Structure formats: structure tokens, C-alpha cells
N, C-alpha and C positions, 0 to 999 in steps of 0.2 A: 687109643681111646678108654676112660673111664666108666664104661656102661656096664660091668658087669653085674652091680646094685639093680641098676633101670632093668636090666635082662631079668633079673631074678625076683622083682616085683611086678610086674607084667606077666611072668610067669604063674605067680601064685594067684594077682588080681587082675589082669588083665590090662592094667593101666601103670604106670608110672610119675611122678614129678620126677624133669628132668630140669637140667641146666645145660643151653647150649652157647659156649664162649664163641661169640662170632669172630669169624675169619674178617678183622677190618680191611682189608686191600681189598676183599669182594665186594664189600655192604658199603664202604664209605663212598660221598659224591665226590670228593676230591682224593686224588691220588697224591697233593702233595698235605692233605690233613687226615692223617689213621688215627692219629692219638689224640689223647684228652691234652689240651696246653695247661698249664699251672703257671700263672703269674703270683708272687709273694711282693707286697709294697712297703715301705719303710718301716710301716710301723707293726709288722707282720700279719696284713689282713692276706690271705690267700684267696685267688678266683681259680676258676677252673672253668674251661671251655671244652666241651664235649665236641669230637667230631662230625659233620652233618651227616649222614646214613640217608639211601637212597631207600623212596619208600616200598619203592615195588620188591624191593629186595627182602625188606621183613617182609611184605605182606605175601611173599611167595614161602615164606618159612612159616606164618602162623598157618598155612592149609594143613601140615601137617600136625598139628597139636589138638587133644580132641576137642571136638565144637568150640573151635579159637580161644580154647584157654589159654592163651600166652600172651605174655607181659613181656615189651621190650625196655631195657633198662640201659640206657645208654651210656651214662659214666662208668658203668660198670663192666659194657662193653658185651653183655649178654642178653641173651630170650629164655625165660623160665615159663615153664607151663608143663601140663600133662601131657603121656604120650600114651599110644599103643603100640601095638607090636609092626603096625603097616607105618606109623610114623618113626618109630626107632629107625627101622631099616630104613626109610628116606632119610633121616636127618643124617644117619651115621656118614652115609657118602655125599652129603648138600655140600656144595663150593663155599655156601657163607658159614659152615661148620670149622672152626679151627679144631673146636675140642667140646666132646660131651661128658658131663658129669650128673651123678647122681645126686639128688637133693634130700640130706637128710632131716627131718621134723627135729626142730630145737625149742627148748621150752628153756625160761626164766630160772635161773641156779638161786633156791629160794635159801634167808635165811635159817640158821638151826636154832637159835633163841633171839627173844625178843621183848621186852616190857616199855611199858611207859616210865617215863621220866617225869614223874608229878613236880617236882623243885630242883629242874637243872641248873646247877651253878654256872654262874658269868663267867667271861673268861674263856679261852681256847680248851678246845677239848683235848684231851692226851693224845690224840692222836696227831692234831695238827703240833703241838708242843714236839712229840718225839721227830716229826720232820724236818722242824724249823721254820714249818712256813710263816711264822711271827717276824725272823730274821731277814725272811726274805722281804717280804712287806717292807718290813722297816728301810730297805734298799732302792724303795721305788717300785718293786716286782711284785703286781697284783693280778697277772692275768689279764689286764686292760688291751681290749680289740683281739683277742685270742679268742678263736670258737671251738668249741669243744662239743661234739655230739656226743648226748644223753640219748642211748635207743634202749628202751625200759619199757617199766608195765605204766608210763604217765605220770603225770608231776600236778601236785597242788597249786597251782598258779598264784591261788589266794593267801598260800603260807607267807607269812609278814618276813619271813628269809628267802623268798623265791618268788615274791610278787616284783620285785625288777630284773631277776637274773634270766627268765625265759625271753631268748631274742625270738625266734619262732617254733614253731610246733608243728607237727603232722599225724594223722593217724590211718593206715593202711589197712583194707581189707584184708579178707583172706585172698583175693585176687590181686592182691599188690598195688589195690586203686587206693588213689588218698580219697576218705572222707572228709565230706563238709562238717566240722566242727566248730563251734562258738569257744573253746579255748583248750587246754591240755585235760585230758582224762585226770579226775580227781577222785574217784571213788574207787572202792572196794580194796585192791591192793593195795599196801603203801611202801611195797619194795620202790617204786622211781622216785619216790618225793625222800626218801630216804637217800638215795646214793646219788640223786643231784644237790641234796642241801651239804654231801661230803664234800661233792666237785666244787661248786660254786655258791652257797648260801651266803647271802649278804650279811651285814654284821645290822643286827637288832637291839637298842638300846637297853639296856639291861639284860639282857638274854647271852643265851652262850655264845661263844664263834664258832660256827660248824665248817665253813665254808675252807678250804685250799687255797680258792683261788675266786678272792671275793670281791674281783672286776670281769672276772672271763664272762664271754658270752654262750650260755646253754643256749643248743637247736635241741629239742624234745623230740624224738619220735615211739610212738606207741606201737613195741612191735610183739609185746606176749603181753598173755591175758585177754580175756572174751573169745578166746578160740586162737591158741598157737601154730603157729604155720611160719614154716621156711621162706615162704614169699613174701609174706610178712617183714621177715628179717633182710632179705635181699632188697626191697623199697627202701625200707628203713638205709640201708646201707649207700645205696645210690641217690636217694635224698642228700643222705650226711655230704657226697661228696660233691653231688652240685651247690650245698649250700655255702660250702668254703671252708669243711670244718680241717682242724689242723691235727687234734684229738679228739680218739674215738673209745668211750666207755663202753665195755658190752659185760655183760653177765647172763648171758644164753650158755646152754653150749647140752650136749648128750655124751652118754656114760662113756667111756672107752675113746678109740684115737678108731677115727672117721676120716682118712685122706682124703675122698671125693670134695670138701667142704676148704681144703687148704688152700684151691685153684682162687678161690674169691677173695681170701686174705691178701693173697699174693697181687694180685687186681690193686685192693684199698692200697696197700702199701707203694704200690709203684706209683700211685697218683699222691703220694706224699701227705700221708693221714695214719698217723699212730696209733697202732691197735693195743690199747689196754683192755686186757681180758683177764676177770675172775676164773682161777684155774680150778674151782669145783669146794664141794664140799661134803667130800666120799672118803676122807681120810688116806692115810698110807698105802703106797700103791695102788693108786686108783686117780685117774684122772678124765679129765672131761675137753671135746673139743669142740671149737675149737682153742679152747685157754693151754691145751697142749701141741700147738705148733709152735716150731721155731720162730715164722714169721707174726708173730704176736710178744706182746711185753706181758707175758702172764704172771699174774700176782698173787700169792698164797696170804696167811692170814696170820698175825701174831699179839700175842696177848701185849699188857702194859708193863710183864717183865722180860718181853723180849723172849718169849718161848713160841714156839710157832705152835697154833692149836692144833689139838688131835681129831679135825674136822677137818683141817687145813690137807687138801689133796695134793700129790707128790706121785711123779712116776715111777715106774718101777724098772730098776737099772734091767738091761738089756732090751728094754721092750721101744716101740718106735714112737711113743709120746715123749714129751720135755716137758719141763718144769716144774715147780714156780721158777720165773728166772731172778724176782726177789720178793720179798714179802713186806708189808705192811697192815699197819694195826688194823685188826678185824674183827676183836673181842670187844662186848660191851663198848661200841660205838654209836657215842652221842650224835642224832642228827632228826630231821624236820619228821614229820607227820602227819598225812593228811588231816585236814581239819583246825592247823595249829596246834602247836604244843610240839614234844620231842619224845622221842622212841630211841634205846638202848638196841643195838641188834649185833650178831654174831653171825656170821660170814665173809667167806672169801669175796663176794659180793660188796662187803664194807671194806674192803681192802682195797680193791682195784680202783674207787674211785679217790683216795689219797695218792695213787700215783699218777691218776690222769691229770688233778688237779695242780701237782707237783711238774706234771711235765708242762701246763699252761703256764704256767711261774716263768720257767724255763725259754720255751719259744718267748715269751714276754721279754726275759733281759736279751734273748738274742734273735731278732726277728728273723734272720735270713738263715736259721739255724734249719740244716737238713734234721728228717725225724731218726734218721740213722746215731747225729751228733747229741739228740737228747735222749736217745733212748742209751747209748752209751752213760753218757754222762751220770744216768741216774744208775745204771749198773756199778758203773767204777765206784761211783760216792758208797756204795753200801758196808756196812760192818755186819759180823756177828757176831756179837758180844756175848753172846749168853750159849757161846759153843756148840751152839746147832749142828745135826748132820746137814749138809752142803746138799742133800739128795732132798730135804724137808725144807731149809732155807732156801735155797737158790746163794745168790750173790748175798743174801743178807738183805740188812732192812736200811733203806737210802736214807741218805742226810743232804737235807735242801743244801746249804751253804755249801758241802765239798761237791756238789752235782754242780749247782754255781760256777765254781773255781774251776773244774774240770770241764764247764762246757765254754767259760769265756778264754 
């Protein structure tokens, strides 16, 4: 079991955050229903049904967490909370424990530069044009019926380009519990509004065209800002699975390679949710987890000359880390800002939403596609016109039409 870091944290401070991956054969109420059931209809709408668990089995686990600080996340098949030494010792050998892992803290990957665009030009942004989004729209593929999970710092749902884009939203507290709110978080950090706009910004008369998949349905969970917590990230991932997302856009991480969180991304992927993750803005030979896992579609940033941005992270040969798998427009990316108007920003966080939006378009074109098929179509469509080092650019920059042809 991956408990070394849990033990080290307990030794240092007396307690630690831990994740218990459940032994579903032990906790499930039915021996014939131990896995999440996944169905996709003809239009590409996906539903998941988590297996019913025995309440007494979950309650028995809760007593081993500090002061009952435990949350059960059924779609992920985990419980998570704070443990002390006695709790750790009891949980390691518990019949309900399949695996115990450390829960590292994650934070948003912030843009490296940004600036307000006072008079943005009309028409598609250079990033949308580069990935040929408009050519996919002309074929009728706009992301309709495809749910994209946007886990970030929240969205200004009153922005003209996003007012009809948010299908559902959620805010989670530091204990992973939903917070009652009247609308998506829309003050302070502009990170989430910008990235959401690139994924699914709607067409605004006379305004710039910023969204890759302008008919996709965004579900937005506020997981960073106002007290970052891995618990909030886990709750957001569980919620995204519950709400039927097919694509996940994630721009959070922690420096270096941390294997402990990879188990969570494996669970996400097994439930047919494609994780598109920013690789980080720390430059060459430095990456962030989970963007450096082989289980995600990791994305680095390029400029309008197809050059890899200096800030864009990439793995160091010989390390366990990988990525980026592909690169996408991430310099001077125009998108929405809170309060109305538009902003240009630089970062791998700006690149990943381009690829998440492209994935939504492809799922719309082939509703029964698997996440592996869509991911491979994107990777196989890539080219490297600037002759960049493959360590820095990965497979290259995707081409939406070539990706469609590979998929179909």
C-alpha cells in the first residue's frame, strides 16, 4: 500500500490526509453490483450509476478517521479524510480497504501573464483557427449534448459568452461537502472564467468567437480559490462522474511527480471520463502532477508561430514523469474575464481547454466513441511544423479535421 507519505506526515504532525480506495466486494450491498454502470445514448449523453454500498460498512470506516472527518465519494469508490496513527494502523488491515494512498495538496496552475483586451477583434481567436474548430462546426459538430466537466476557480455565469453555457454548477467546502450557493463563483480569480470561455464560450453578436465547442454543456465545480484543498478536488471529480461528464478539464497540480494521486486518475479513466490536464508553467525538465501522468491527456502551450512557449513544462528524460502528450495554443489566448469583456492570458491552463473543447467536438461526431479512441485521434492528428523537440512538444499540435478523419 502507498502509505509511506501518510506515515511521514503523521510522524511530523500527528495526523495526515489519506484516501482509502474501497474494496467494493466488501462494501457493496449487492454481490452482482460492485462497479459503476456506464451507459451512453445515441446522442452521446452519458449516465453513470454508482453501486449501492452498505451503510454500516461506511460507518465502520468513519470511526477510524479523526473526529469523524471523513467523506464518502461513491463514484470514485473512495473514502477520504484525516487519520492519526491509530486510524492508519486500523485502516491498513481493514477488510474494506483495497488500497490506502496519500492525499497531496493541489493548487491552480496560474497564468504566467495576462492583460485586458479593450477592443478584441470579431471572429474566431487564433487558437480556434489553428485547431480548425470552425471547419468542424461547418460539418455540424459543435459539441451539442456533450457534457464537459470544468473543475477550476468558478465561472462568471453572467458573462455574455457564458450565460447559457453552464448546465450545472457546484461549490465544495474544505471537507468536500456541497455549499449552498445562488450561482457559480464569480468574484476574484479570473482563471476559471477564462478557461471556461475557451472550452464552450457562446457566440456573441459583434464579439470575438472564443469557444472551441460552443454548444457543449459545461458543468462547473469550484475546487480552488478561497482555501485550496485536495478534498475539494476529489469532491469535484466525484461530482463530475455523477453528472455524466465525458471530458474533464483540469488545471491544477503540484510540482514534481507524485504517484499517489495517479490511482484517482485511473479510477476516473475507467469510468469513461477523458482527463485533459495542463502540464504546468515551470519550463523545461519540470512538470506537475497529475499533468505528468500517463493516464491523462497532458497539454503544453505553443504560440501563434507554433513554437513551444518558454514557460511550458516538459519532462526530463529518465524521470518517471511524462508529458506533454500534445501542445496547443497557450500564448496570448483571448477569452472571457469576470464582469464582462475579454482578457489575453498565457499558460498551459489556456492550452488545455482548447484540447478539451476539441475532444467534445469529436465525441459529438461519434457519440459511441471511447475515451481511448478520442484521445488517440487527437494525438494522431498532430504535426510539428516548427520542428520543435518532441520532449517539449510531444506529438505536436492537433488538427481538428485530421482528428475527425482518424476517429471516423
